[in-house]
C-alpha positions in Angstrom: 108.2 128.3 70.8 106.2 128.7 67.6 102.5 129.6 67.3 100.0 129.9 64.6 98.0 133.0 64.9 94.3 133.3 63.8 91.8 136.2 64.1 88.2 135.7 64.8 86.1 138.6 63.7 82.5 138.1 63.4 82.0 134.7 61.6 85.2 135.1 59.8 88.4 133.1 60.8 91.5 134.1 58.9 95.0 132.7 59.0 97.6 135.4 59.5 101.2 134.6 60.4 103.6 132.4 62.4 105.2 134.2 65.3 108.0 133.0 67.6 107.9 135.9 70.2 105.0 137.2 72.2 106.1 140.8 71.8 105.3 140.5 68.1 102.1 138.6 68.7 100.5 141.1 70.8 101.4 144.1 68.8 98.4 143.3 66.6 95.2 145.3 66.9 92.9 142.3 66.2 89.8 142.1 68.3 90.2 138.4 69.0 93.2 136.0 68.8 93.7 132.3 68.7 96.9 130.6 69.8 97.8 127.2 68.8 101.1 126.1 70.5 102.9 123.6 68.4 105.6 122.2 70.8 105.2 118.8 72.2 104.6 118.7 75.9 103.8 115.8 78.5 100.7 117.5 79.8 97.2 116.5 78.6 96.1 118.3 75.4 93.0 120.3 75.9 91.2 122.8 73.8 90.0 126.0 75.5 87.7 128.7 74.1 87.8 131.9 76.1 84.9 134.4 75.4 84.9 137.9 77.0 83.7 141.1 75.6 87.0 142.8 76.7 89.4 142.1 73.9 92.3 143.4 75.9 91.6 140.7 78.6 91.4 138.0 75.9 95.0 138.9 74.9 96.2 139.0 78.4 94.7 135.6 79.4 96.0 133.9 76.2 99.4 135.1 76.8 99.6 134.3 80.5 98.2 130.7 80.1 100.2 129.7 77.1 103.1 128.1 79.0 100.7 126.4 81.4 98.5 124.6 78.9 101.5 123.0 77.1 100.4 121.5 73.8 96.9 122.4 74.4 95.1 125.1 72.5 93.6 128.6 73.8 91.2 130.2 71.5 89.7 133.6 72.2 86.9 135.7 70.9 84.9 138.7 72.2 81.4 138.0 70.6 79.0 135.2 71.1 78.2 135.2 67.4 81.8 134.6 66.7 82.0 131.8 69.3 78.8 130.2 67.8 80.5 130.2 64.4 83.7 128.8 65.7 82.1 126.1 67.6 80.1 125.0 64.6 83.4 124.1 62.8 85.9 123.3 65.7 86.2 120.9 68.6 86.6 122.5 72.0 86.8 120.7 75.5 86.5 123.6 77.8 84.8 127.1 77.5 85.8 129.9 79.9 83.3 132.7 79.6 82.3 136.0 81.3 78.4 135.8 80.7 77.9 139.5 81.1 77.6 140.8 77.6 76.2 144.2 76.5 73.8 142.9 73.9 73.8 139.1 74.5 72.8 136.6 77.2 75.8 134.7 78.3 73.9 132.4 80.5 71.5 131.4 77.8 74.6 130.5 75.7 75.9 128.4 78.6 72.7 126.5 79.2 72.3 125.6 75.5 75.7 123.9 75.4 76.0 122.7 79.0 75.8 119.0 77.9 78.6 119.4 75.3 81.4 121.3 77.1 82.9 121.8 80.5 82.1 125.5 81.4 84.2 127.8 83.7 82.7 131.3 84.4 85.3 134.1 84.7 83.5 137.1 86.3 83.7 139.7 89.0 80.3 139.0 90.2 80.0 136.4 92.8 76.3 136.0 92.0 77.4 134.6 88.7 79.2 131.9 90.6 76.0 131.0 92.4 73.8 130.9 89.3 76.6 129.0 87.4 76.9 126.2 90.0 73.2 125.9 90.1 73.4 125.2 86.3 76.2 122.8 86.6 79.3 124.6 85.6 82.7 123.0 86.2 84.3 125.9 88.0 84.3 129.7 88.8 87.3 131.9 88.2 87.0 135.4 89.9 88.1 138.5 88.2 90.7 140.0 88.0 92.4 136.9 86.4 95.0 135.2 88.7 97.4 132.6 87.2 97.6 130.8 90.6 93.8 130.4 90.7 93.8 129.3 87.1 96.5 126.6 87.9 94.0 125.2 90.5 91.3 124.8 87.9 93.8 123.5 85.3 94.9 120.8 87.8 91.3 119.8 88.4 90.8 119.6 84.6 93.7 117.1 84.3 92.3 115.1 87.3 90.0 112.5 85.7 88.7 111.3 89.0 87.7 115.0 89.9 86.0 115.4 86.6 84.0 112.1 87.0 82.9 113.1 90.5 81.9 116.6 89.2 80.0 115.2 86.4 78.2 112.7 88.6 77.1 115.7 90.9 75.8 117.9 88.2 73.8 115.2 86.3 70.1 115.8 86.5 68.5 114.4 89.6 66.2 111.3 89.1 63.6 112.7 91.4 61.4 115.8 91.8 61.7 117.4 95.2 58.5 119.2 96.4 57.0 120.4 99.7 53.8 118.6 100.6 51.9 118.5 103.9 54.8 120.3 105.7 57.1 117.7 104.5 59.8 117.6 101.8 59.1 114.8 99.4 61.4 113.2 96.7 59.2 111.7 93.9 61.2 109.6 91.4 60.5 110.8 87.9 59.7 107.3 86.7 57.0 107.1 89.3 55.1 110.2 88.0 52.2 109.3 85.7 50.8 112.8 85.1 50.5 116.3 86.6 47.2 118.3 86.7 47.0 122.1 87.3 44.7 123.2 90.3 45.0 126.9 90.2 48.2 127.9 91.9 48.7 124.4 92.9 49.5 121.2 91.0 48.5 117.6 91.6 51.2 115.1 91.0 49.8 111.6 90.4 51.9 108.4 91.1 50.6 104.8 91.5 51.1 105.0 95.3 49.6 108.4 96.0 48.7 111.9 94.9 50.8 114.9 95.9 49.2 118.5 95.9 52.0 121.0 95.8 52.3 124.8 95.4 54.1 124.9 92.1 53.2 126.2 88.7 53.0 124.0 85.7 55.6 126.3 84.1 58.0 125.6 86.8 57.3 121.8 86.6 58.1 121.9 82.9 61.5 123.5 83.7 62.6 121.1 86.3 61.3 117.9 84.7 63.4 116.1 82.0 62.2 117.3 78.7 62.8 113.9 77.0 60.3 112.2 79.4 57.6 114.6 80.1 55.2 116.5 77.7 52.7 119.2 78.5 49.8 117.9 76.3 47.3 120.6 77.6 47.6 123.8 79.6 46.3 121.8 82.6 48.2 118.6 82.1 51.8 117.3 82.0 52.2 113.6 81.2 55.1 111.1 81.6 55.4 109.8 78.0 57.0 106.5 79.2 53.8 105.4 80.8 51.4 106.3 77.9 49.9 103.2 76.3 47.0 104.7 74.2 46.4 108.0 72.6 44.4 109.6 69.9 43.9 113.0 68.3 41.9 114.1 71.2 42.9 112.3 74.3 45.7 110.3 76.0 45.2 107.5 78.4 47.4 107.2 81.4 46.8 104.6 84.2 43.2 104.3 82.9 42.6 108.1 83.1 41.6 110.0 80.0 43.6 113.2 79.6 42.7 115.8 77.0 45.2 116.6 74.2 45.1 120.1 73.1 44.6 120.8 69.4 47.5 123.4 69.7 49.9 120.7 71.0 48.7 117.8 68.8 51.3 118.0 66.0 54.1 118.6 68.4 53.0 115.7 70.5 52.8 113.3 67.7 56.2 114.3 66.4 57.6 113.9 70.0 56.1 110.4 70.3 57.6 109.3 67.0 61.0 110.4 68.0 60.8 109.0 71.6 
């Protein structure tokens, strides 16, 4: 079985040699290795990027999984900077990552790219699994690495029905869940007209009723879809889909005049032009 071998060091990717034996392959002292198996195989072709600060583990994982992924590809690097450079130039389907880096935020890397790739967290910390599943990762692989557990994940990746169901479950919910008057309420995003800050509370206005909830404006910004809601003022978030009129100073939503902050004005105009 022949492999092309590449090294990723910083943002530089260098073609090295063609090897036919793993013993020769792993005699290299490179910090990061990419394997591209060339043989034909009946299994689905998938491209993996494995990111871990531990270079030795990168080599172990790529070697162990090579026979399983068939004619797929397993890339590996030990720096997020190198991963960013590689992803800018290459297509990848699945990213396996240990988010615990000495000088970088692995979870910020995941959140930024969650819509573009299937993510699998590989970590010794169970709390990383909880945080990852909250974000919407595809799977969690506990450390130390086990081939049997990876086989389970790989089988899921090749099960289109499983992937569709998983993606359906991690899509953003079309409603905002809040506690109001000792009840849990689910307010459809499309029904929210605007939100007004009231100290530690917020008033959520819909055509049917108003909900006063204990939630900060910052938190509401985080949980509402960014492409439909805009914070036009420190005290107001509006649903841009229901805006009918606006000027340089105010926005009219459902007949209510809402102030437009002069610090937000330019961003708001740009947002409305692209909406």
